[in-house]
Backbone bond lengths (Angstrom), bond angles and torsions (degrees), N, CA, C in turn:
res aa  C-N    CA-C-N  psi(-1)  N-CA   C-N-CA  omega(-1)  CA-C   N-CA-C  phi
1 H - - - 1.459 - - 1.521 111.60 -
2 G 1.342 116.32 -31.89 1.463 120.75 -179.68 1.513 112.40 -63.08
3 V 1.324 116.94 -40.51 1.465 121.11 -179.81 1.526 110.16 -66.29
4 R 1.324 116.96 -41.69 1.475 120.57 177.97 1.522 110.83 -61.99
5 L 1.321 116.42 -41.28 1.459 121.01 179.72 1.526 110.13 -63.95
6 I 1.334 117.44 -42.02 1.460 120.98 179.02 1.521 110.33 -64.10
7 R 1.320 117.88 -45.33 1.467 120.99 178.71 1.526 110.84 -62.18
8 F 1.325 116.91 -41.55 1.460 121.16 178.52 1.523 109.49 -63.23
9 W 1.328 116.88 -46.14 1.465 120.57 -179.17 1.529 110.37 -62.81
10 D 1.341 118.97 -38.72 1.468 121.89 177.44 1.524 110.58 -58.15
11 K 1.328 116.71 -42.60 1.471 120.31 179.47 1.520 110.96 -67.82
12 V 1.317 116.95 -42.86 1.471 120.92 178.60 1.528 109.51 -62.31
13 W 1.322 116.81 -43.67 1.464 121.03 -178.85 1.531 111.15 -61.23
14 K 1.341 117.78 -40.92 1.461 120.96 178.03 1.524 111.22 -61.42
15 V 1.317 116.84 -39.86 1.463 120.64 178.77 1.531 110.34 -68.24
16 L 1.323 116.57 -44.57 1.466 120.61 -177.71 1.525 112.56 -66.99
17 T 1.324 117.67 -31.71 1.463 120.72 -177.08 1.528 112.79 -100.81
18 F 1.314 118.60 7.48 1.459 122.56 178.64 1.523 109.59 -62.34
19 N 1.319 116.47 128.00 1.455 121.45 179.80 1.522 108.83 -86.54
20 L 1.304 115.87 100.58 1.461 121.99 -177.55 1.526 111.68 -64.35
21 L 1.313 116.98 -30.70 1.460 119.50 -176.18 1.523 113.03 -74.53
22 E 1.341 116.65 -39.94 1.454 120.69 -175.16 1.523 111.07 -68.97
23 G 1.313 115.72 117.21 1.455 120.91 178.96 1.516 113.57 86.00
24 V 1.323 117.04 -12.26 1.463 120.17 177.75 1.522 108.67 -106.71
25 L 1.327 117.44 -64.05 1.455 121.10 179.45 1.525 112.68 -99.02
26 I 1.311 116.78 -24.04 1.456 122.18 176.42 1.528 106.70 -114.44
27 P 1.329 117.96 124.21 1.470 119.50 -178.84 1.523 111.74 -59.92
28 K 1.320 115.88 139.75 1.458 121.60 175.21 1.527 107.02 -112.89
29 K 1.338 115.69 123.22 1.458 121.77 -177.37 1.521 109.94 -101.74
30 C 1.325 115.66 144.57 1.461 120.52 177.34 1.521 109.70 -139.56
31 F 1.308 115.05 131.93 1.453 123.53 179.32 1.522 107.08 -118.12
32 S 1.332 118.13 120.50 1.462 121.90 -174.61 1.528 110.62 -119.59
33 V 1.333 115.15 132.46 1.459 121.70 178.54 1.524 107.58 -121.78
34 S 1.318 116.59 126.93 1.463 121.41 -179.11 1.523 110.13 -119.49
35 I 1.339 115.49 119.88 1.460 121.22 176.77 1.527 106.98 -90.24
36 E 1.316 115.55 122.06 1.452 121.28 -177.75 1.522 108.98 -128.75
37 K 1.316 117.03 162.80 1.460 119.72 176.93 1.523 108.10 -65.75
38 G 1.333 116.14 117.60 1.457 121.21 177.92 1.510 115.66 85.67
39 S 1.338 118.32 -2.95 1.464 118.01 -177.80 1.530 112.02 -160.90
40 I 1.330 113.59 167.99 1.462 122.46 171.65 1.525 106.34 -130.90
41 S 1.332 116.56 129.57 1.463 121.44 176.73 1.519 108.43 -110.79
42 V 1.329 115.24 142.14 1.459 121.30 179.72 1.522 107.84 -132.36
43 A 1.329 115.46 132.05 1.464 120.57 177.35 1.521 108.88 -132.37
44 Y 1.325 115.32 147.92 1.454 121.48 178.54 1.523 107.71 -134.38
45 G 1.313 115.97 129.88 1.456 119.82 -179.15 1.508 112.10 -142.60
46 I 1.316 114.98 163.73 1.464 122.73 179.50 1.526 108.14 -133.78
47 R 1.331 116.13 136.56 1.456 121.09 171.71 1.524 107.02 -109.73
48 F 1.331 115.34 121.35 1.459 121.94 -179.46 1.520 108.36 -145.95
49 L 1.301 116.11 135.17 1.463 122.74 -175.64 1.536 109.51 54.56
50 S 1.320 114.98 39.34 1.471 125.09 178.70 1.524 114.08 63.00
51 K 1.316 117.46 15.02 1.462 120.53 177.58 1.517 109.08 -112.20
52 L 1.323 115.80 132.78 1.459 121.79 178.04 1.518 109.28 -92.26
53 R 1.317 115.23 130.20 1.461 120.53 178.19 1.524 108.51 -127.38
54 I 1.311 116.84 125.12 1.457 121.61 175.16 1.524 106.83 -84.27
55 K 1.312 115.65 118.39 1.468 121.05 -177.20 1.523 112.55 -92.30
56 G 1.318 116.34 -19.32 1.449 118.70 179.34 1.509 111.91 -170.94
57 F 1.321 116.03 146.61 1.455 122.36 175.78 1.519 107.81 -148.12
58 E 1.332 115.33 132.58 1.456 119.54 177.40 1.523 108.70 -142.38
59 K 1.321 115.14 148.80 1.457 121.08 178.12 1.522 107.52 -130.77
60 Y 1.325 115.21 131.58 1.455 121.71 -179.81 1.516 108.98 -117.81
61 Y 1.315 116.22 135.56 1.459 121.88 -175.95 1.519 111.39 -104.23
62 F 1.316 114.48 142.59 1.451 123.10 177.84 1.528 107.41 -131.65
63 D 1.310 117.56 -160.07 1.458 122.51 177.05 1.531 109.06 -56.74
64 K 1.343 116.85 117.50 1.469 119.87 -172.66 1.520 114.51 -69.41
65 E 1.324 117.83 -9.46 1.456 121.14 -179.56 1.527 113.37 -93.55
66 K 1.337 116.69 -10.11 1.455 120.40 -174.64 1.523 110.98 -130.65
67 Y 1.330 114.41 164.38 1.460 120.25 172.43 1.513 108.48 -84.05
68 A 1.318 116.14 140.51 1.461 120.76 177.59 1.523 108.62 -61.67
69 G 1.306 116.09 139.02 1.462 120.83 -179.26 1.517 111.99 -83.21
70 P 1.316 116.25 173.73 1.465 121.08 -179.76 1.527 113.26 -57.49
71 E 1.351 116.98 -36.93 1.471 119.50 179.54 1.525 110.59 -64.76
72 N 1.348 117.46 -36.08 1.461 121.07 176.00 1.522 110.57 -66.57
73 L 1.313 115.95 -37.84 1.463 121.24 -178.68 1.519 110.84 -59.66
74 L 1.324 117.19 -47.13 1.457 120.75 -178.99 1.525 111.11 -66.50
75 S 1.334 117.22 -39.18 1.467 119.76 -179.69 1.527 111.72 -65.41
76 V 1.331 117.50 -26.02 1.463 121.96 178.76 1.527 111.15 -86.78
77 V 1.314 116.21 -47.97 1.460 121.32 -172.59 1.522 112.81 -68.50
78 S 1.312 117.28 -42.44 1.462 121.36 -174.59 1.532 113.70 -57.02
79 P 1.346 119.47 -53.55 1.471 118.43 -179.98 1.536 113.54 -65.93
80 I 1.330 117.02 -33.56 1.473 119.46 179.33 1.526 110.49 -66.94
81 M 1.321 116.56 -41.74 1.467 119.63 178.90 1.518 110.49 -60.21
82 D 1.327 116.65 -42.08 1.458 120.18 179.71 1.530 110.61 -66.83
83 K 1.324 116.43 -42.76 1.468 121.77 -178.40 1.534 111.77 -64.86
84 L 1.340 116.94 -42.95 1.462 121.23 -175.85 1.527 114.02 -91.66
85 K 1.332 117.00 -3.44 1.470 121.63 179.46 1.535 110.98 53.54
86 T 1.316 115.09 63.97 1.459 121.47 -173.00 1.526 114.70 -93.66
87 S 1.315 118.26 11.00 1.466 118.77 -175.96 1.529 110.47 -58.28
88 G 1.312 115.17 140.14 1.459 121.21 -179.80 1.521 114.82 83.02
89 A 1.318 117.12 0.62 1.464 120.32 -178.96 1.527 110.38 -79.95
90 E 1.323 115.70 144.13 1.458 121.32 171.45 1.523 106.91 -70.12
91 A 1.323 117.02 137.24 1.456 120.77 -176.53 1.520 111.37 -105.96
92 V 1.330 114.84 145.10 1.463 122.06 176.16 1.527 106.79 -130.86
93 L 1.319 115.73 126.49 1.469 120.52 176.33 1.518 107.76 -109.57
94 S 1.313 116.14 120.40 1.461 122.03 178.02 1.519 107.94 -101.86
95 I 1.330 115.47 120.27 1.466 119.76 -177.15 1.525 109.94 -109.06
96 P 1.323 116.25 156.50 1.468 119.90 -179.02 1.527 112.06 -64.53
97 Q 1.300 115.30 147.22 1.464 121.05 178.52 1.525 111.01 -59.67
98 E 1.320 116.97 -30.86 1.459 120.62 179.51 1.530 112.70 -62.93
99 F 1.342 118.05 -20.90 1.460 122.09 178.41 1.532 111.09 -79.19
100 L 1.332 117.51 -13.97 1.463 122.11 -169.77 1.520 113.53 -109.51
101 V 1.307 113.45 155.14 1.459 122.23 167.29 1.526 105.32 -120.08
102 V 1.316 116.68 125.58 1.465 121.41 179.51 1.520 107.68 -119.53
103 R 1.308 115.59 126.01 1.466 121.39 -178.92 1.525 109.64 -136.14
104 T 1.312 114.62 157.25 1.459 120.19 169.62 1.520 107.51 -116.50
105 A 1.311 115.40 154.20 1.465 120.15 -179.57 1.517 109.18 -149.08
106 E 1.316 115.09 154.09 1.463 122.18 172.43 1.518 107.53 -116.42
107 L 1.316 114.62 130.89 1.454 121.18 179.23 1.523 108.94 -130.35
108 P 1.326 116.91 157.54 1.472 119.05 177.26 1.534 110.57 -63.46
109 L 1.310 116.55 144.24 1.458 122.81 -178.03 1.531 112.28 -57.38
110 V 1.325 117.91 -29.20 1.466 120.76 -177.32 1.529 112.71 -63.14
111 V 1.332 119.51 -20.97 1.464 120.82 179.86 1.529 112.54 -77.95
112 K 1.315 117.50 -9.18 1.463 121.02 -175.86 1.526 112.55 -58.08
113 E 1.333 117.30 -36.19 1.465 121.21 -179.69 1.527 111.79 -61.19
114 N 1.314 117.43 -34.66 1.468 122.89 -177.38 1.520 111.16 -119.09
115 I 1.319 116.68 37.55 1.459 121.08 -170.88 1.528 113.06 -60.29
116 V 1.321 118.23 -36.29 1.466 120.35 -179.17 1.530 110.12 -63.78
117 S 1.313 116.96 -46.66 1.472 120.91 178.62 1.522 111.02 -65.50
118 V 1.310 116.67 -41.32 1.465 120.86 -179.71 1.527 109.90 -62.50
119 M 1.322 117.67 -44.63 1.467 120.40 -178.93 1.527 111.02 -64.54
120 S 1.317 116.84 -40.52 1.460 120.40 177.82 1.528 110.59 -61.11
121 Y 1.320 116.58 -43.02 1.455 122.48 -178.63 1.536 112.25 -71.33
122 E 1.326 116.93 -39.40 1.468 121.95 -174.34 1.526 114.59 -91.45
123 L 1.324 118.26 -3.48 1.465 120.85 -173.32 1.532 112.26 -56.81
124 D 1.327 117.96 -41.26 1.462 119.23 -178.59 1.529 112.41 -68.04
125 R 1.317 116.97 -22.96 1.466 120.08 175.83 1.530 110.68 -80.89
126 L 1.324 116.19 -33.81 1.464 121.23 -176.03 1.529 113.21 -87.30
127 T 1.320 117.24 -25.12 1.472 122.15 176.75 1.525 106.79 -133.42
128 Q 1.310 116.63 -178.00 1.466 118.22 177.44 1.525 112.32 -89.95
129 F 1.335 118.04 6.94 1.457 122.48 -178.26 1.519 111.52 -111.28
130 T 1.329 115.41 153.43 1.466 119.78 168.70 1.520 107.26 -91.85
131 S 1.319 116.60 164.03 1.469 119.61 179.30 1.525 111.01 -65.91
132 A 1.327 118.00 -26.64 1.462 121.34 -179.72 1.532 112.55 -73.34
133 E 1.321 118.27 -28.33 1.462 121.03 -175.82 1.521 113.32 -104.38
134 S 1.337 117.26 10.65 1.462 118.51 -176.40 1.519 112.50 -140.25
135 M 1.310 113.75 162.16 1.458 122.36 167.88 1.514 104.19 -107.96
136 Y 1.312 116.42 131.12 1.453 118.49 -174.90 1.520 110.90 -148.13
137 D 1.310 114.19 162.08 1.454 121.50 173.86 1.521 106.97 -148.92
138 F 1.312 115.56 165.30 1.456 120.12 -179.52 1.518 108.79 -151.82
139 K 1.308 114.81 161.75 1.466 121.12 177.67 1.514 108.37 -146.02
140 I 1.318 115.45 134.21 1.456 121.02 173.06 1.519 106.42 -79.52
141 Y 1.322 117.11 123.98 1.460 118.80 -178.33 1.521 113.90 -115.98
142 D 1.339 118.13 -4.94 1.464 118.95 177.13 1.526 109.64 -163.23
143 E 1.315 114.86 150.41 1.464 122.48 174.88 1.514 107.81 -135.68
144 K 1.340 115.86 120.76 1.467 120.73 178.89 1.515 109.23 -152.75
145 G 1.307 115.61 144.08 1.457 121.95 170.77 1.511 114.84 49.79
146 G 1.314 117.72 41.33 1.449 120.86 178.30 1.523 114.40 76.02
147 Q 1.322 117.42 13.15 1.458 122.68 -179.91 1.531 109.24 -124.78
148 I 1.315 116.05 150.99 1.462 120.88 169.76 1.521 107.41 -116.48
149 K 1.321 115.12 142.08 1.462 120.88 176.73 1.526 107.35 -105.60
150 I 1.322 114.57 133.12 1.456 121.18 -174.23 1.520 109.17 -127.87
151 I 1.327 115.86 141.75 1.457 120.60 170.00 1.525 106.60 -107.60
152 I 1.313 116.06 133.68 1.458 122.85 -175.96 1.522 108.14 -120.74
153 V 1.326 116.45 134.82 1.458 122.40 175.42 1.522 106.82 -125.64
154 A 1.321 116.82 128.33 1.459 121.13 -177.97 1.525 110.53 -140.30
155 A 1.328 114.75 150.61 1.463 121.72 175.13 1.522 107.69 -144.02
156 R 1.299 115.35 152.89 1.473 119.47 179.65 1.525 110.07 -68.80
157 T 1.314 116.77 133.57 1.457 122.35 178.45 1.521 110.95 -60.19
158 D 1.330 117.71 -41.68 1.466 120.01 -177.01 1.532 112.74 -66.35
159 V 1.325 117.84 -17.55 1.466 121.45 175.28 1.531 110.41 -85.57
160 L 1.330 117.42 -44.72 1.466 121.15 -175.50 1.529 114.87 -82.74
161 K 1.309 117.39 -35.92 1.458 120.93 -173.65 1.531 113.43 -56.03
162 P 1.334 121.15 -43.04 1.466 119.28 178.39 1.538 113.40 -58.73
163 Y 1.315 117.52 -37.21 1.469 120.59 177.31 1.528 110.54 -66.77
164 L 1.317 116.14 -45.81 1.466 120.32 179.89 1.525 111.39 -64.43
165 D 1.319 116.97 -38.24 1.461 120.97 -179.77 1.527 111.74 -62.46
166 V 1.343 117.83 -44.18 1.469 118.86 -179.80 1.531 111.25 -68.15
167 L 1.328 117.29 -31.84 1.462 119.29 176.80 1.528 110.60 -70.87
168 R 1.310 117.32 -36.55 1.474 120.62 176.94 1.525 110.91 -65.37
169 E 1.343 117.23 -32.23 1.468 120.66 175.96 1.520 110.50 -57.55
170 K 1.310 116.34 -33.58 1.468 122.12 -180.00 1.537 110.67 -91.84
171 H 1.329 116.23 9.91 1.476 123.51 178.97 1.522 112.08 64.57
172 I 1.326 115.08 37.69 1.459 120.85 173.61 1.519 107.25 -100.70
173 Y 1.307 115.97 121.46 1.450 121.12 -179.50 1.510 109.10 -124.36
174 F 1.310 115.58 156.12 1.440 121.62 -175.57 1.519 109.81 -112.00
175 P 1.343 117.22 137.69 1.471 118.78 178.46 1.509 110.27 -65.24
176 R 1.312 116.06 151.89 1.466 120.16 179.85 1.492 110.13 -87.29
């Protein structure tokens, strides 16, 4: 019964904390950059009055056998941002699946209270990375029989950081 109550409360909380103004009465902007093998795609959209409008989309091609590097990313993103006037937009960076490690794990329910510390400590056992050498996130997706099931996504910091650094140079930041 406790799990049902928590799930119910999560849904109620989402309804109670829903920001009616954002995207309905106040436009919400989103700027998306996708790194793909051989290309970079960029899209810009606005949600206003609950309608999504794509204001621009461009795709740039590079060596089709490799992923575009951080220097290519900045050369593509910078002129598009200026052209589409994307200042103040929430940014989304889509990275190739090859950059990621995705794992699932089962842990005892008692670790839920300290899950952030536990994940940091156990990351090298659950993936091939340590918490110091990777960027990672996790989500609890099930609780049963005294166990929690977690999905973990991790990528090497030295692979992602150069891309993030060039985007920060252009004052593009990502919501937490």
